[in-house]
C-alpha positions as CSV (number, residue, x, y, z in Angstrom):
1,M,25.2,-36.9,-7.2
2,R,22.8,-35.9,-4.5
3,S,20.3,-33.4,-5.4
4,T,19.9,-30.8,-2.9
5,T,16.3,-30.0,-1.8
6,A,14.7,-26.4,-1.3
7,D,14.7,-27.4,2.6
8,E,18.0,-27.2,2.4
9,F,18.6,-23.5,2.0
10,G,16.3,-21.5,4.2
11,P,12.7,-21.8,6.3
12,R,10.4,-24.6,4.9
13,F,7.5,-22.1,4.4
14,H,7.7,-18.7,3.3
15,P,4.3,-17.0,3.8
16,P,3.1,-15.0,0.8
17,A,3.9,-11.3,0.7
18,A,0.8,-10.0,1.0
19,V,0.2,-11.4,3.9
20,V,3.4,-10.5,5.4
21,L,2.0,-6.9,4.3
22,L,-1.4,-7.4,5.3
23,V,-1.4,-8.9,8.7
24,P,0.1,-6.0,11.0
25,V,-2.4,-3.7,9.1
26,F,-5.0,-5.7,10.0
27,V,-4.3,-6.6,13.3
28,S,-3.8,-3.0,13.8
29,L,-6.8,-1.3,12.7
30,V,-8.7,-4.5,14.9
31,V,-6.7,-3.3,18.0
32,Q,-6.9,0.3,17.6
33,V,-9.7,1.1,16.0
34,P,-12.4,-0.6,18.3
35,G,-10.5,0.2,21.4
36,T,-10.3,3.7,20.5
37,I,-14.3,3.6,19.4
38,A,-14.9,2.0,23.4
39,L,-12.9,4.0,25.2
40,S,-13.9,7.3,23.8
41,W,-17.5,6.3,24.9
42,W,-16.6,5.3,28.3
43,Q,-15.0,8.0,28.8
44,R,-18.0,10.3,27.2
45,V,-15.0,12.2,24.7
46,P,-16.4,15.1,22.7
47,A,-17.3,13.6,19.3
48,P,-15.0,16.1,17.3
49,Q,-11.8,14.9,19.6
50,A,-13.1,10.9,19.7
51,L,-13.4,11.1,16.0
52,A,-9.7,12.9,16.0
53,S,-8.4,10.0,17.8
54,V,-10.2,7.1,16.4
55,A,-8.4,9.0,12.3
56,L,-5.1,9.1,14.1
57,A,-5.4,5.6,15.0
58,A,-6.9,4.1,11.0
59,A,-4.0,6.1,9.8
60,S,-1.6,5.0,11.6
61,A,-2.5,1.5,10.8
62,L,-3.3,2.1,7.0
63,L,0.2,3.3,6.7
64,L,2.1,0.2,7.4
65,L,1.2,-0.4,3.5
66,A,4.2,1.5,2.7
67,A,6.4,-0.5,5.2
68,R,7.9,-2.5,2.9
69,R,9.0,-0.1,0.0
70,L,9.7,3.0,2.2
71,P,10.7,1.5,6.4
72,G,12.2,4.2,7.4
73,P,9.5,6.9,6.4
74,T,6.8,4.6,7.6
75,V,8.3,4.3,10.5
76,A,8.9,7.9,11.3
77,A,4.9,8.9,10.2
78,V,3.8,6.1,12.7
79,A,5.7,7.2,15.6
80,A,4.5,11.1,15.2
81,L,0.7,9.8,15.0
82,A,1.1,7.7,18.0
83,A,3.0,10.7,19.8
84,V,-0.1,12.8,18.7
85,D,-3.0,10.6,20.0
86,L,-1.2,9.7,23.1
87,L,-1.8,13.4,24.1
88,V,-5.4,13.3,22.9
89,P,-8.1,12.4,24.5
90,P,-9.0,9.4,25.1
91,I,-6.2,9.0,27.7
92,G,-4.9,5.7,28.2
93,G,-6.2,4.2,25.1
94,P,-5.4,0.9,23.3
95,P,-1.6,-0.1,23.1
96,P,-0.2,1.3,19.7
97,V,0.5,-1.6,17.8
98,A,0.9,0.0,14.4
99,L,4.4,1.9,16.2
100,V,5.2,-1.9,17.1
101,F,5.1,-3.3,13.8
102,A,6.5,-0.1,12.4
103,I,9.6,-0.5,14.5
104,I,10.3,-4.5,13.9
105,G,9.6,-3.8,10.6
106,A,12.0,-0.9,10.0
107,V,14.9,-2.9,11.8
108,V,14.7,-5.9,9.9
109,R,14.5,-4.3,6.7
110,G,17.8,-2.4,7.3
111,A,16.3,1.2,8.3
112,R,17.8,0.9,12.0
113,V,18.4,4.5,12.4
114,W,15.2,5.6,11.2
115,A,13.0,4.0,13.8
116,L,15.9,4.9,16.5
117,V,15.9,8.7,15.5
118,S,12.0,8.8,15.4
119,V,10.6,7.0,18.0
120,G,13.4,8.6,20.5
121,L,12.2,12.3,19.2
122,A,8.3,11.2,19.3
123,W,9.4,9.8,22.6
124,L,10.7,12.7,24.3
125,A,8.1,15.1,22.5
126,T,5.4,12.9,24.1
127,V,6.9,12.9,27.4
128,V,7.5,17.0,27.6
129,G,4.2,17.5,25.9
130,A,2.0,16.1,28.2
131,D,2.9,18.8,31.0
132,F,2.1,21.6,28.2
133,V,-1.5,19.5,27.5
134,G,-2.2,18.5,31.1
135,V,-1.8,14.8,30.7
136,E,-0.9,13.0,33.6
137,W,1.5,10.0,33.5
138,H,2.2,8.0,36.5
139,P,6.5,7.3,36.2
140,A,5.5,3.6,36.2
141,R,3.8,4.0,33.1
142,I,6.3,5.7,31.1
143,A,9.1,3.2,32.5
144,F,6.6,0.1,31.2
145,A,6.7,2.2,27.7
146,A,10.2,2.8,27.7
147,V,11.0,-0.9,28.4
148,G,8.1,-1.8,25.5
149,L,9.9,0.2,23.1
150,A,13.1,-1.2,23.5
151,L,11.7,-4.5,23.3
152,C,10.6,-3.8,20.2
153,F,14.1,-2.9,18.8
154,A,15.4,-6.4,20.5
155,I,13.0,-8.3,18.5
156,G,13.6,-6.6,15.2
157,E,17.3,-7.1,16.0
158,G,16.3,-11.1,16.5
159,I,14.0,-11.4,13.3
160,R,17.3,-9.8,11.3
161,A,19.9,-11.2,12.7
162,R,18.1,-15.1,11.8
163,I,17.4,-13.5,8.8
164,R,20.9,-13.2,8.1
165,G,21.9,-15.8,9.2
166,A,19.7,-17.9,7.3
167,E,20.9,-15.9,4.4
168,E,24.6,-16.8,5.1
169,R,23.7,-20.7,5.5
170,R,22.0,-20.4,2.3
171,T,25.1,-19.1,0.8
172,Q,27.6,-21.6,2.3
173,L,25.0,-24.1,0.9
174,A,24.9,-23.0,-2.3
175,A,29.1,-22.5,-2.6
176,R,28.9,-26.1,-1.2
177,R,26.5,-27.8,-3.6
178,R,28.5,-25.7,-6.5
179,S,32.2,-27.3,-5.4
180,A,30.5,-31.1,-4.7
181,E,29.5,-30.6,-8.4
182,Q,32.2,-29.2,-10.2
183,E,34.4,-31.8,-8.0
184,E,32.0,-34.4,-9.3
185,R,32.1,-33.0,-13.3
186,T,36.5,-33.0,-12.7
187,R,36.1,-37.0,-11.3
188,I,34.0,-37.5,-14.4
189,A,35.9,-36.1,-16.8
190,R,39.0,-37.4,-15.2
191,E,37.2,-40.9,-15.5
192,L,36.4,-40.5,-19.3
193,H,39.4,-39.2,-20.1
194,D,41.8,-41.8,-18.5
195,V,39.0,-44.8,-20.1
196,L,39.0,-43.1,-23.7
197,A,42.8,-42.3,-23.9
198,H,43.8,-45.6,-23.1
199,S,41.4,-47.4,-25.0
200,L,41.6,-45.2,-28.5
201,S,45.5,-45.0,-27.9
202,Q,45.6,-49.2,-27.9
203,I,43.4,-48.9,-30.6
204,A,45.6,-47.1,-32.5
205,V,48.5,-49.3,-31.7
206,Q,47.1,-52.6,-32.2
207,S,45.4,-51.1,-36.2
208,G,48.9,-49.9,-36.7
209,V,50.2,-53.2,-35.9
210,G,47.5,-54.8,-38.4
211,L,47.7,-52.3,-41.2
212,H,51.9,-53.4,-41.1
213,L,51.5,-57.1,-41.0
214,F,48.4,-57.4,-43.1
215,D,50.0,-58.7,-45.9
216,R,53.1,-60.1,-44.4
217,E,51.9,-62.1,-41.5
218,P,47.9,-62.4,-42.0
219,E,47.3,-64.4,-38.7
220,R,49.1,-61.4,-36.6
221,A,46.8,-58.9,-38.2
222,R,43.7,-61.5,-37.6
223,E,45.1,-61.1,-34.1
224,A,45.4,-57.4,-33.9
225,L,41.8,-57.2,-35.2
226,S,40.6,-59.2,-32.4
227,N,42.5,-57.1,-30.3
228,I,40.7,-53.7,-31.5
229,R,37.4,-55.6,-31.1
230,R,38.0,-56.3,-27.6
231,L,39.7,-53.1,-27.0
232,S,36.6,-51.4,-28.4
233,A,34.3,-53.5,-26.4
234,T,36.0,-53.1,-23.1
235,G,36.0,-49.3,-23.5
236,L,32.3,-49.3,-24.0
237,D,31.8,-50.7,-20.6
238,E,34.0,-48.7,-19.1
239,V,32.3,-45.6,-20.4
240,R,29.1,-46.5,-20.0
241,G,29.8,-47.2,-15.9
242,V,31.2,-43.8,-16.4
243,L,28.1,-42.5,-17.6
244,A,25.7,-43.8,-14.8
245,F,27.7,-41.6,-12.7
246,L,27.0,-39.2,-14.9
247,R,23.3,-39.5,-14.9
248,G,23.2,-39.2,-11.2
249,D,22.0,-43.2,-11.1
250,E,22.5,-44.8,-7.6
251,I,25.1,-46.4,-7.2
252,G,24.7,-50.5,-6.7
253,A,21.5,-50.7,-8.0
254,P,20.7,-53.3,-10.2
255,D,20.6,-51.4,-13.5
256,T,23.6,-49.2,-13.0
257,A,26.2,-51.7,-11.0
258,P,30.0,-51.4,-12.8
259,L,29.8,-53.0,-16.1
260,T,33.4,-54.2,-15.1
261,P,35.4,-54.4,-12.1
262,Q,37.9,-51.4,-11.0
263,P,41.4,-52.7,-11.8
264,Q,43.7,-53.9,-9.7
265,L,47.6,-54.4,-9.9
266,A,47.1,-57.4,-10.8
267,Q,46.4,-56.6,-14.4
268,L,49.2,-54.5,-15.0
269,P,51.4,-57.4,-16.7
270,G,48.3,-56.8,-19.5
271,L,48.4,-53.3,-19.5
272,V,52.4,-53.2,-20.4
273,A,51.9,-55.9,-22.7
274,G,49.7,-53.9,-24.3
275,R,51.8,-50.7,-24.9
276,S,54.4,-53.2,-26.8
277,G,54.6,-52.4,-30.3
278,L,55.6,-50.9,-32.9
279,G,59.1,-50.3,-32.1
280,L,58.0,-49.5,-28.3
281,A,59.4,-51.9,-25.5
282,V,57.5,-51.9,-22.4
283,E,58.6,-54.3,-19.1
284,L,57.7,-54.5,-15.7
285,D,59.2,-54.6,-12.6
286,D,56.9,-55.7,-10.1
287,R,59.0,-56.0,-6.6
288,L,56.0,-56.4,-4.3
289,G,56.7,-60.3,-4.1
290,G,52.7,-60.8,-4.1
291,E,51.8,-58.4,-1.7
292,T,49.5,-55.7,-2.6
293,P,47.7,-52.6,-0.7
294,P,43.8,-52.3,-0.1
295,S,41.8,-52.1,-3.6
296,G,41.3,-48.2,-3.8
297,V,45.1,-48.0,-3.9
298,Q,45.5,-50.7,-6.2
299,T,42.9,-48.7,-9.1
300,T,44.6,-45.6,-8.5
301,A,48.1,-46.9,-9.7
302,Y,46.5,-48.9,-12.1
303,R,44.8,-45.1,-14.0
304,I,47.9,-43.5,-13.5
305,A,50.2,-46.4,-15.1
306,Q,47.8,-46.4,-17.8
307,E,47.9,-42.5,-18.7
308,A,51.3,-42.7,-18.3
309,L,52.1,-45.6,-20.5
310,T,49.5,-43.7,-23.1
311,N,51.5,-40.6,-22.9
312,V,54.8,-42.6,-23.7
313,V,52.9,-44.1,-26.9
314,R,51.4,-40.9,-27.9
315,H,53.8,-38.1,-27.5
316,S,57.5,-39.3,-26.0
317,A,59.0,-41.1,-29.2
318,A,60.7,-43.9,-27.0
319,S,61.4,-47.1,-28.0
320,H,61.6,-48.3,-24.1
321,A,59.8,-47.9,-21.4
322,H,59.8,-49.4,-17.6
323,V,57.3,-49.6,-14.7
324,T,58.2,-50.5,-11.3
325,V,56.0,-50.7,-8.7
326,E,57.5,-51.2,-5.1
327,R,56.6,-50.8,-1.8
328,D,59.0,-48.2,0.5
329,A,57.8,-48.0,4.1
330,A,54.5,-47.1,4.3
331,D,54.4,-46.3,1.0
332,L,53.5,-47.8,-2.6
333,V,55.9,-46.2,-5.1
334,L,55.2,-46.7,-8.7
335,T,57.7,-45.2,-11.6
336,I,57.0,-45.0,-15.3
337,A,60.3,-44.0,-17.2
338,D,60.9,-43.9,-20.7
339,D,64.0,-42.9,-23.3
340,G,62.0,-40.4,-25.1
341,A,61.8,-36.9,-26.2
342,G,61.0,-35.6,-22.6
343,I,58.3,-32.7,-22.4
344,P,59.1,-29.4,-23.2
345,A,60.0,-27.2,-20.3
346,T,58.0,-24.4,-21.5
347,A,55.0,-26.9,-22.4
348,S,52.1,-25.9,-20.0
349,E,50.4,-29.1,-17.8
350,R,47.4,-30.3,-19.8
351,G,44.7,-32.9,-19.0
352,G,46.5,-36.4,-19.0
353,L,49.4,-35.0,-16.5
354,R,46.7,-32.8,-14.7
355,G,44.9,-35.9,-13.7
356,M,47.3,-38.2,-12.3
357,R,48.5,-35.5,-9.9
358,E,45.3,-35.4,-9.1
359,R,44.7,-39.0,-8.4
360,A,47.8,-39.5,-6.4
361,E,46.4,-36.5,-4.1
362,L,43.5,-37.8,-3.8
363,A,44.4,-40.8,-2.2
364,G,46.5,-39.3,-0.3
365,G,50.1,-39.1,-1.6
366,H,51.9,-36.9,-4.5
367,L,53.1,-37.5,-7.9
368,T,56.3,-36.1,-9.7
369,V,57.2,-35.9,-12.9
370,D,61.2,-35.6,-13.9
371,S,61.5,-34.5,-17.8
372,G,64.9,-33.9,-19.8
373,T,66.3,-34.6,-23.1
374,R,66.8,-38.2,-21.7
375,G,63.4,-39.1,-21.4
376,T,60.9,-38.9,-18.6
377,A,60.0,-40.3,-15.4
378,V,56.5,-40.4,-13.7
379,V,56.9,-41.5,-10.3
380,A,53.7,-41.6,-7.6
381,R,54.0,-41.9,-3.7
382,L,50.7,-43.2,-2.4
383,P,50.1,-44.4,0.9
384,W,50.0,-48.0,1.3
385,Q,46.3,-48.0,3.7
386,G,45.3,-45.1,1.8
387,A,43.9,-41.7,2.1
388,A,43.5,-41.3,5.9
């Protein structure tokens, strides 16, 4: 499984929270305080008024320290101080940078209503109050200031939309990763189930044969023990191959190459022969006439037949089973029928049946199970060329 890096879940660089908080404060102090001092000296503003204006500029900048926890009250307080600062000498001071940061921060942090109401009231109070204190503003300056405030709100909305979009992408990518991981777990569980159920059921059959014939026909008992040894070795090789996927090793690397080739339809006779014994006769009816579908479809069909015959051996108490493989137009049709007890109507679909159905669906086909008192028929219909 490919590991997901942190780059896929959002911006590659996240500035420290302290930087995000302190940079606006620093920039506002640098722009507003020295500018107010210089302009007060240039306009010969009396010292008390100059000190008041400098205090207002510094206070509005320092209030930004509370912007993270209290974005709404912060923008309201900064807007009020900016309005007062505009009405006291020196007139035409430096731009209220703190108000810009406060508006953008409030919108980004979700305090849009606070920003709209407080900035709107402060702007209205400033325009109306200018007449009472004798400050004359050129209409162009009023229009420019209104456009600037609107631009601050637009920038805040843009940043908020960008952050929201990044969060949605992170959520979608996380959900996609969880889905892929779950699919991989399901695939690994299905492979392990098929391999272990197949190998262990055959070992159980062969060991039963060996015990049954141990005294009467020692040669056949020895043959059964040899089969057990071969089956256990093959099963271990297949399990190692599946575990290589579980470790996340790269497919095709020399140390993780498949230890055994993927089974094909040509191995069905051996599978059928291995299932026969102890009162169960399994027959194969191959109607393909030498024609075979692609390798992936063959592997799917083989695994379905393997699991279906394992269920026959373990659960059906059948005496006969019949495996038919044929081509029907553009489909490969695999049928495994037995004369056993059938599946109870109240029984839930367990791992084996569910695994066969998932394999058929992944190959673009479907699987049906017809079970009754006269036996069970499992029919898998797979596209001959595989899933589109």
